[in-house]
C-alpha positions as CSV (number, residue, x, y, z in Angstrom):
1,M,57.3,-56.7,35.7
2,A,58.7,-60.3,35.5
3,G,60.8,-62.0,32.9
4,H,62.0,-65.5,32.3
5,M,64.8,-67.3,30.6
6,R,65.4,-70.6,29.0
7,K,68.5,-72.5,28.0
8,R,69.3,-72.7,24.4
9,G,72.7,-74.4,24.4
10,A,75.5,-75.3,26.7
11,T,76.3,-71.7,27.5
12,S,73.4,-69.9,25.7
13,W,70.3,-68.4,27.2
14,Q,67.2,-66.8,25.7
15,L,65.8,-63.9,27.8
16,L,62.1,-63.0,27.5
17,V,60.2,-60.0,29.1
18,H,56.5,-59.3,28.4
19,I,56.1,-55.9,26.8
20,G,52.4,-55.9,26.0
21,T,50.1,-57.1,23.3
22,D,49.7,-56.4,19.6
23,K,46.6,-55.1,17.8
24,R,45.2,-58.7,17.8
25,G,45.6,-59.2,21.5
26,R,48.6,-61.5,21.1
27,K,51.4,-61.2,23.7
28,R,54.6,-59.7,22.7
29,Y,58.0,-60.1,24.3
30,A,61.4,-58.4,24.4
31,S,63.8,-61.1,23.5
32,K,67.6,-61.3,23.9
33,T,70.1,-64.1,23.6
34,V,73.2,-64.1,25.8
35,K,76.1,-66.4,26.5
36,G,77.6,-67.3,29.8
37,T,76.7,-68.9,33.1
38,K,73.2,-69.1,34.6
39,R,74.2,-66.3,37.0
40,Q,75.3,-64.1,34.2
41,A,72.1,-64.7,32.3
42,E,70.1,-63.8,35.4
43,V,71.9,-60.5,35.7
44,A,71.3,-59.8,32.0
45,L,67.6,-60.6,32.5
46,A,67.4,-58.1,35.3
47,E,68.9,-55.5,33.1
48,L,66.4,-56.3,30.3
49,V,63.5,-56.0,32.7
50,T,64.8,-52.6,33.8
51,E,65.0,-51.4,30.2
52,V,61.4,-52.4,29.6
53,A,60.3,-50.7,32.8
54,R,62.0,-47.5,31.8
55,G,60.2,-47.6,28.5
56,E,63.4,-48.2,26.4
57,L,61.6,-50.9,24.5
58,L,58.6,-50.4,22.3
59,P,55.5,-52.0,23.8
60,S,53.5,-53.3,20.9
61,E,54.8,-53.2,17.4
62,P,58.1,-54.4,15.9
63,I,60.6,-51.7,16.0
64,S,61.6,-50.4,12.5
65,V,65.0,-49.3,11.2
66,E,63.8,-45.7,11.2
67,Q,62.9,-45.9,14.9
68,V,66.2,-47.4,15.7
69,V,68.3,-44.8,13.9
70,E,66.2,-41.9,15.3
71,R,66.3,-43.1,18.9
72,W,70.0,-43.9,18.6
73,L,70.8,-40.4,17.3
74,K,68.6,-38.8,20.0
75,A,70.6,-40.7,22.7
76,K,73.9,-39.9,21.1
77,S,73.1,-36.2,20.6
78,A,73.9,-35.3,24.2
79,R,77.5,-36.5,23.8
80,I,78.4,-35.0,20.4
81,S,78.6,-31.6,18.8
82,P,75.6,-30.1,16.9
83,S,77.6,-30.1,13.7
84,T,78.3,-33.8,14.1
85,V,74.6,-34.4,14.7
86,S,73.9,-32.6,11.4
87,R,76.3,-34.8,9.5
88,Y,74.6,-37.9,11.0
89,R,71.3,-36.4,9.8
90,V,72.6,-36.3,6.3
91,A,73.4,-40.0,6.5
92,L,70.0,-40.8,7.9
93,K,68.4,-39.1,4.8
94,H,69.9,-41.9,2.7
95,I,68.9,-44.7,5.1
96,I,65.3,-43.9,6.0
97,P,63.7,-43.6,2.6
98,A,65.3,-46.9,1.4
99,I,64.9,-49.3,4.4
100,G,63.4,-47.1,7.2
101,S,60.1,-49.0,7.3
102,M,61.7,-52.4,7.5
103,P,61.5,-54.2,10.9
104,V,65.0,-54.0,12.2
105,A,64.9,-57.6,13.3
106,R,64.5,-58.6,9.7
107,L,67.3,-56.5,8.4
108,R,70.0,-58.6,6.7
109,T,73.5,-58.0,5.3
110,R,72.1,-58.2,1.7
111,D,69.7,-55.3,2.5
112,V,72.4,-53.1,3.7
113,E,74.7,-54.0,0.8
114,D,71.9,-53.3,-1.7
115,L,71.4,-49.9,-0.1
116,Y,75.1,-49.0,-0.5
117,N,75.2,-50.3,-4.1
118,Q,72.2,-48.1,-5.0
119,L,73.8,-45.1,-3.4
120,Y,77.0,-45.8,-5.4
121,E,75.2,-46.2,-8.7
122,S,73.3,-42.9,-8.0
123,G,76.6,-41.1,-7.9
124,Q,77.4,-41.0,-4.1
125,S,81.2,-41.2,-3.4
126,G,82.8,-44.1,-1.5
127,S,83.5,-41.6,1.3
128,S,79.9,-40.5,1.6
129,I,78.7,-44.2,1.7
130,R,81.2,-44.9,4.5
131,K,79.5,-42.1,6.5
132,V,76.2,-43.9,6.0
133,H,77.8,-47.2,7.0
134,W,79.2,-45.6,10.2
135,A,75.7,-44.4,11.2
136,M,74.3,-47.9,10.3
137,R,76.9,-49.7,12.4
138,Q,76.6,-47.5,15.4
139,S,72.8,-47.5,15.4
140,L,72.5,-51.3,15.0
141,A,75.1,-51.9,17.7
142,W,72.9,-49.7,19.9
143,A,69.9,-51.8,18.9
144,K,71.7,-55.0,19.7
145,R,72.6,-53.8,23.2
146,R,68.9,-53.3,23.9
147,G,67.8,-56.6,22.5
148,Y,66.1,-55.4,19.3
149,V,68.4,-57.5,17.1
150,A,70.5,-60.6,17.7
151,T,73.1,-60.0,15.0
152,L,74.5,-56.9,13.2
153,A,73.4,-56.7,9.5
154,T,76.4,-54.5,8.8
155,D,78.9,-57.4,9.6
156,G,80.5,-58.6,6.4
157,V,79.1,-55.9,4.2
158,E,81.3,-55.2,1.2
159,L,81.7,-51.4,0.7
160,P,82.1,-49.7,-2.7
161,P,85.6,-48.5,-3.5
162,L,86.8,-45.4,-1.7
163,G,89.0,-44.0,-4.4
164,E,91.7,-41.5,-3.9
165,K,90.5,-38.2,-2.6
166,R,92.5,-35.0,-3.3
167,P,91.3,-31.8,-1.9
168,D,90.0,-29.0,-4.2
169,L,92.7,-26.5,-4.5
170,P,92.2,-22.8,-5.5
171,S,95.2,-21.2,-7.2
172,S,97.5,-19.0,-5.3
173,V,96.6,-16.1,-7.7
174,D,92.9,-16.5,-7.0
175,V,93.5,-16.6,-3.2
176,R,95.7,-13.4,-3.4
177,T,93.1,-11.7,-5.6
178,L,90.3,-12.6,-3.2
179,V,92.2,-11.3,-0.2
180,E,93.2,-8.0,-1.8
181,R,89.8,-7.2,-3.4
182,T,87.8,-8.1,-0.3
183,L,90.1,-5.9,1.9
184,V,89.1,-3.0,-0.4
185,H,85.4,-3.6,-0.5
186,D,84.9,-4.9,3.1
187,P,88.0,-4.5,5.3
188,D,86.5,-6.4,8.3
189,F,85.6,-9.5,6.2
190,G,88.8,-9.1,4.1
191,T,90.8,-9.4,7.3
192,A,88.9,-12.6,8.2
193,V,89.6,-14.1,4.7
194,A,93.3,-13.2,5.0
195,F,93.4,-14.8,8.5
196,L,91.8,-18.0,7.2
197,A,94.1,-18.2,4.1
198,W,97.3,-17.5,6.1
199,T,96.6,-19.5,9.2
200,G,94.7,-22.5,7.9
201,C,92.1,-22.2,10.6
202,R,88.6,-23.7,10.4
203,R,85.5,-21.5,9.9
204,G,84.2,-22.1,13.4
205,E,87.6,-21.3,14.9
206,L,87.6,-18.0,13.1
207,C,84.2,-17.2,14.6
208,G,85.3,-18.2,18.1
209,L,88.4,-16.0,18.1
210,R,88.6,-13.5,21.0
211,W,91.0,-10.6,21.3
212,N,92.8,-12.1,24.3
213,D,93.6,-15.1,22.2
214,L,95.9,-12.8,20.1
215,D,99.4,-11.6,21.0
216,L,100.1,-9.1,18.2
217,D,103.4,-8.0,19.8
218,R,104.7,-11.5,19.9
219,G,103.0,-12.4,16.7
220,D,100.9,-15.4,17.5
221,V,97.4,-16.6,18.3
222,V,96.0,-19.4,20.4
223,I,93.1,-21.3,18.9
224,R,91.1,-22.4,21.9
225,R,87.5,-22.7,20.8
226,S,85.0,-22.9,17.9
227,I,81.5,-21.7,17.2
228,A,79.0,-24.2,15.8
229,A,75.7,-23.5,14.2
230,I,72.7,-25.1,16.0
231,P,69.0,-24.7,15.4
232,G,68.0,-21.2,16.4
233,G,71.6,-19.8,17.0
234,T,75.1,-20.8,17.8
235,Q,77.0,-22.8,20.4
236,E,80.6,-22.3,21.7
237,K,82.6,-25.4,22.0
238,T,86.2,-26.6,22.0
239,T,88.3,-27.1,18.8
240,K,87.6,-30.2,16.7
241,T,90.4,-32.1,18.5
242,G,89.5,-30.8,21.9
243,E,92.9,-29.2,22.2
244,A,94.2,-25.6,22.0
245,R,97.1,-24.9,19.6
246,R,99.4,-21.9,19.1
247,I,99.9,-20.5,15.6
248,A,102.5,-17.9,14.5
249,L,101.3,-14.9,12.6
250,G,103.1,-13.3,9.7
251,P,103.8,-9.5,9.8
252,V,101.1,-8.7,7.2
253,T,98.4,-10.6,9.2
254,Q,99.5,-8.8,12.4
255,E,99.2,-5.4,10.8
256,L,95.7,-6.3,9.4
257,L,94.6,-7.4,12.8
258,R,95.9,-4.2,14.4
259,E,94.0,-2.1,11.9
260,H,90.9,-4.3,12.5
261,R,91.2,-3.7,16.2
262,D,91.4,0.0,15.7
263,R,88.2,-0.1,13.7
264,C,86.4,-2.2,16.3
265,S,87.5,0.1,19.1
266,A,86.3,3.2,17.2
267,R,82.9,1.6,16.6
268,A,82.6,0.6,20.3
269,S,83.5,4.2,21.4
270,A,80.9,5.7,18.9
271,C,78.3,3.5,20.6
272,G,79.3,4.6,24.1
273,T,80.9,1.3,25.0
274,K,84.4,-0.2,25.2
275,L,86.0,-3.1,23.5
276,K,87.0,-5.7,26.2
277,A,89.9,-8.1,25.9
278,S,87.4,-11.0,25.9
279,A,85.4,-9.5,23.0
280,F,85.1,-11.6,19.8
281,V,87.5,-10.4,17.1
282,F,84.8,-10.8,14.4
283,S,81.4,-9.8,15.6
284,P,78.2,-8.1,14.4
285,D,78.0,-6.3,17.8
286,P,80.1,-3.0,18.3
287,A,81.1,-4.3,21.7
288,G,82.1,-7.7,20.4
289,R,79.7,-9.6,22.7
290,A,78.4,-12.0,20.0
291,A,80.3,-14.1,17.5
292,W,79.7,-14.2,13.8
293,H,77.3,-17.0,12.8
294,P,79.2,-19.6,10.8
295,S,76.4,-19.8,8.1
296,T,76.5,-16.0,7.7
297,V,80.3,-16.2,7.2
298,S,79.9,-18.8,4.4
299,H,77.2,-16.7,2.6
300,R,79.5,-13.6,2.8
301,F,82.4,-15.7,1.4
302,V,80.4,-16.8,-1.6
303,A,79.5,-13.1,-2.3
304,A,83.1,-12.0,-1.8
305,C,84.3,-14.5,-4.5
306,A,81.7,-13.1,-6.9
307,T,82.7,-9.5,-6.1
308,A,86.4,-10.4,-6.6
309,E,85.5,-12.0,-10.0
310,I,87.3,-15.3,-9.3
311,P,86.1,-18.9,-9.8
312,P,83.7,-20.0,-7.0
313,M,85.5,-21.8,-4.1
314,R,84.5,-23.1,-0.7
315,M,85.7,-21.4,2.4
316,H,87.3,-24.7,3.5
317,D,89.4,-24.6,0.3
318,L,91.5,-21.9,2.0
319,R,92.5,-24.4,4.6
320,H,93.6,-26.9,1.8
321,H,95.4,-24.0,0.1
322,S,97.3,-23.2,3.3
323,A,98.4,-26.9,3.8
324,T,99.4,-27.2,0.2
325,A,101.5,-24.0,0.2
326,L,103.4,-25.1,3.3
327,L,104.1,-28.6,2.0
328,K,105.2,-27.3,-1.4
329,N,107.7,-25.0,0.3
330,G,109.3,-27.7,2.4
331,V,107.6,-27.2,5.8
332,S,107.6,-30.5,7.6
333,V,104.5,-32.7,8.0
334,G,104.7,-32.4,11.7
335,E,104.6,-28.6,11.6
336,V,101.7,-28.6,9.1
337,M,99.8,-31.0,11.4
338,D,100.4,-28.8,14.4
339,R,99.4,-25.6,12.6
340,H,96.2,-27.1,11.2
341,G,95.2,-29.0,14.2
342,W,95.3,-32.5,12.6
343,K,95.2,-35.2,15.2
344,T,96.1,-38.2,12.9
345,L,98.0,-38.8,9.6
346,E,94.8,-39.5,7.8
347,M,94.6,-35.9,6.5
348,V,98.2,-36.0,5.4
349,S,97.5,-38.8,3.1
350,R,95.3,-36.5,1.0
351,Y,98.5,-34.6,0.1
352,R,100.5,-37.7,-0.7
353,H,101.3,-36.5,-4.2
354,L,103.0,-33.4,-2.8
355,L,105.1,-35.5,-0.4
356,E,106.1,-37.9,-3.2
357,A,107.3,-35.0,-5.2
358,K,109.4,-33.8,-2.3
359,D,110.8,-37.2,-1.8
360,R,111.9,-37.4,-5.4
361,Q,113.5,-34.0,-5.0
362,A,115.3,-35.2,-1.9
363,A,116.6,-38.2,-3.8
364,E,118.0,-36.0,-6.5
365,T,119.6,-33.7,-4.0
366,L,121.4,-36.6,-2.3
367,E,122.7,-37.8,-5.6
368,G,124.2,-34.4,-6.3
369,A,125.7,-33.9,-2.8
């Protein structure tokens, strides 16, 4: 398979590789414009020929926006978690119906901007639209590297306002009521709810917890892994940041976990097996060989809120409650970040109103010193 190039400017070259014919028998070419010396253009042409030979370029019809985003996500899926793939899928649901059929080479900045404005007018938040924008930028950059487009239609796009986002916060009374009543109706799940509320862990981290991660004598736990939902089951992976973290446990949490371990050991013995140190702390299996499915945990949480007769809340709201309670009680930002596994200060900005109140209190304290 041969290709050729032609000079378009002092340091600009157009690369062309034949990729078949259209329905009318007309020749079609993969085209790409590069800048540099003639030698650099020859290298780029060889790479383009290789891409065509591997079938990375469509042979006959112009490639559409839908084909680009789908092929980009398929290529990216091997390097990201299943939960991240699911979030990208949500973004694609906004992109494909609106501009999916458009040839990607004809996509312009105004088309992308119109899409974002339509989403904003339909009630989508600025944060949600930025997730769509991220998927658009990444997929179009992927398309440009393969010669499908010469420019990025996302360049220069004006995004709708982000607005200040404050997390939804359940009241301390509702959280306490939920923990106490769930412990009565379902001690195993009640222990899980208490663990989430008092450690600030993520749902997947709760599901991935094993008994050898806990040191109940010392009173701490190491969060090493997470369980993610994937089509047909679950997948064990690292934490969201890729790093383990150690969290101190309060005396009530330690006691609840000891009682939970006794129940798990008794169930294992009744089934003629033994609870190993590597067993999952929360498991549908008496021997603890399988983790709770994250989706099942969420469904049980909704039912627990109803049974406790408290206003509906999301399981993730317990994490916000944990961070808020710590900040309100004077725990440093650094300690809250370490405990919750925050990698950057971006999450801290959501609690800015609490930090501002603490700063005002500090100013008054200094004046009275």
